N, C-alpha and C positions, 0 to 999 in steps of 0.2 A: 240037739248037742255042738256046742262051738267045735268051728271049724277047726281040724291039727294045725299045728305050726306046719308050714313050710310047705303045706297042699297049693298047687296049682291052681292060681283064680285068671280065668281066661277072661274076665270081668274086668280087671283091675286095670288105672290112669294107664298105666306102663307098655301093656299090650295094647290098648285102644290106640297109643300112641304109634306103635310098631306098626301097628296093623293100616294106620292112616297114612301110613310115612310108605310104606309097600306098594299101596293105592294109591297117590300119589305117583310114585315114581314109575309103575306101571303104566299110567295112563301120560304121564311126561314120553315115555319111551314109544309110546303107539303114535301121540298125536304127531311128536320130532318124525317118526317113521314115516306115517302118513303126507305129513308138510315135503319129507324129501321125494317123496313119490308122485306126488300130486305137482311140484315142481316144473319137471317137463311141459307137463299135460297145460297148466296154467298159461307157461311162457308161448305156447303153440296157439294157446287160443288167442291170448294175445294179439300174439302175429298175426293172425288169419282174421282178425275184426278189424285191423289198421289193415289190410290187403283189401277187406268189403269194402273197407268206407272210401279207399281212396276209387275204390270200380267204380265203386255206384256215384260216387260223386264226379267222376271222368263219362259218365252214362253208358256205363258197359258192363253194368250190372244192378237188376231189376233191386229193388230197395226193399230187401227181409229175405230174397233168395240167395242161394248158394250154389248158383248155375248159369252161367250163361245163355244166349239169347240159341246157341244149338247145344245145348247139354255142355258146356269148359264147365272143369272146377274153377274155384277160386283160384287156383297152386298154376294152371294152367293160363288165366286169361292173365295173371300177375308176374307172366314171367314174362312178358310182352314188354312192360317196365325195365328201363336202368334207374338203378336208384344211385343215384350222387350226390354225394358232397360239395355244399358249396360256400365260396367265400362271399359272403350279403357283400360286403365293401368291393370288388374287383368282377364279379360274376362268374369268376372263372370255377374250374372242377377242383379239390382237393382231393386228390391220389393217396394221402398217408392217413385217409380217416377211413378206419371202418366202419363200413356204414351198416352192418347187422350189429353193429353194437352201439352206436354214437345214438344218443339221447340230446336234441338241440333243447328240450325244454331244461333239462339237470346243467348242460353247458351254459344258460343264462341267467344260473347262480352262480357260477364260478367266476369271480374277477378276475382269472388267469386268462382265460378263453371268451371272454363278454365286454362288453362297453355298458358305459351306462348314461340315461336317455336323458336329455334337457326335459323341461315341461313342453317346450315348442314342437320337439322332434316327437316325444311320447301321446301321441294322439291314442295310440290303439291301450294307453297305459299300463306300458309293461315296465318299467324300473328299467332293467336290463334286456339286453338285446345280447345274444350268440355271435361269435364272429362267424360261425359255421354253422348250414344249414341244411336239408336234406330233399333234392325233390326228385320227382317222378318223371320219368319220361319218355315217351313210347313213340318208335317211329313205324315207319310204313314204308319200306321199300325204299329206306334212305331218305326219305320227307319226313320232318316231323309230327305226329298226326293229334299228340297230348300235351300237356304239360300239367302235371299234378304239385300242389305245392301249398304245406302248411300253414294253416293261417292260428292266429289266438288274437284277442283280445276282452278287455273289462265291459261287461255288458251290466246290468243292475245290482247282479249282485256274486258275482266272481265272472271269473276267467272262463271267454268259449274257448273249447278245441275243436280245429276243423278242419277241412281238405277244401281248395278252391280248385278247379279242375278249367283252362284252358283249350280251344282249339289251337289246331298246328298253327293258324294266322297268329297266333299272340294276342289275337284282340277281343275275340270273342268270347264270354263265359260261357263252357259249359254244361258246368254244374255247381254246388256248393251242398255242402254236410259239414255237420257237427256233431262227435263222436263224444265229448263232455260239454257239459254247462250243468249253471245253478238256478236257470230264470224260474220265472215264476209258471207254474202247469197256466195252460189257456191264455196267455198274456205273451209273455217272452220265452217262455216256452214254447210258443206256434213257431220257432226256429226251426225243430223237427216235424212239422206241417207237410206232407208230402207233395201240396198243391201251391204251398209258399217256394219252396227248392225249386219247383219245376218251374218257378217265376222268374228264376234267375238265366235258364236256359236263352243263349241267343245274345244276352245284353251287353253290353260292349263297355271294356275295361279301360280303356283309354280315350281321351281327346285332348289331341294335338302334342300327345305324349305326356299328358299325365294323368294318374289313378283320378277316374272323374266318377265312380257311385256312386249316386244317389237313392234315400231311400225316402219315397217322398206320401204324402197323404193324397194328394191328388195328382195323378201322372198328368205329361202336356198331353197334346193334341197327338194321336195315334200318326205314327207315319213322321211325326216331326223328329229333327235331329236331336235333341234334348230327351225326349222319350227314350231312344238305345242305350241311354247311361241310368235308365232308370227302374227302378223292384219299388213294391208296393210298401209302404210302410209299415210295420207291426201294430195293429192298434191295442192302444192303450198300452205300449209297450214303447214310451219316448227313449229312455234310457239304453235299452236293449238295440232297438232303432239304430240309435245314433251310435251304440259300439261296434253294430256290425260294419256299417257304414264306412267310420273310422279304421276298425280292422281292415277290413279288403283295400280300401287304398295305402293304407300303410305299410304293407307286405307287398304292393304291386309297386311300388317309391323307391327311391334312391335308398331307403334304411334297409328295405325288404327285397323285393329279387328283379325291384326295375335291375340293375346292371348285369343279374343274369338273362331277362329278356332281351335288353338289347342287343348282347352277345348273341343268343341264338336267333334275333334276326335278322342282324351283319349277316351269320351264317349263312340264314337263308335265302339272302337275298343274292350273297355270293355264289351259290351252288346254282341258283336261277340263273345269275345271267352266264353264268358256265357252259351250264345247259342250251344256251340259245345258239 
């Protein structure tokens, strides 16, 4: 018998569209709700990862660990650092910047708060440089103990992002680590190799006041002055090796954190003279 006129047909095209629409609506509400719920957690995890990378580069946290040598938490160890906004041109602290929300990498993309770099200046292939960056300073009984600065520069396939840590003498490197890069695994990706990263410890950053780190295939004679500025090149990764060398020397130089380092040296020298 034919279906009577007006009988409800749940398999009609109209009902199919209604069900599909309602299903999409419910799913979008659920996804939006989960995104809003997870956003604070994601933000916390991102901030925690940054702190871990800074502490690891400074030699205060074993790589891959969530606790210090005496069981301190990441938050406890990081609390020993002052986070300061730095005017890269002058090396002065910038008190007007909220360091909890400021992002130097985003700032570098804004022409109103960054500068364009010439080809001669841009050895790290950044194109633009933020006017203000961040530095992480650790004091010990009023004496500078560690300085950690963010570094970035182009390798083979993209920009490497990391942190360079200096000892309180502002000459000796205490560590280097990268938290993001696109280098080839087994070649340029060896920037993540813990043995290679450890080889940066104790390397001298400056020679006669100029950033002078060199990544070389063959090291100079042990104990020689030249050897103190050298780090082993990454085998088979010429572009990444050169990129890392250029990056470190750029950020330690006059366009990077060089003015800050100079001011901190002068401050240290003044405090030592006053203590005598």
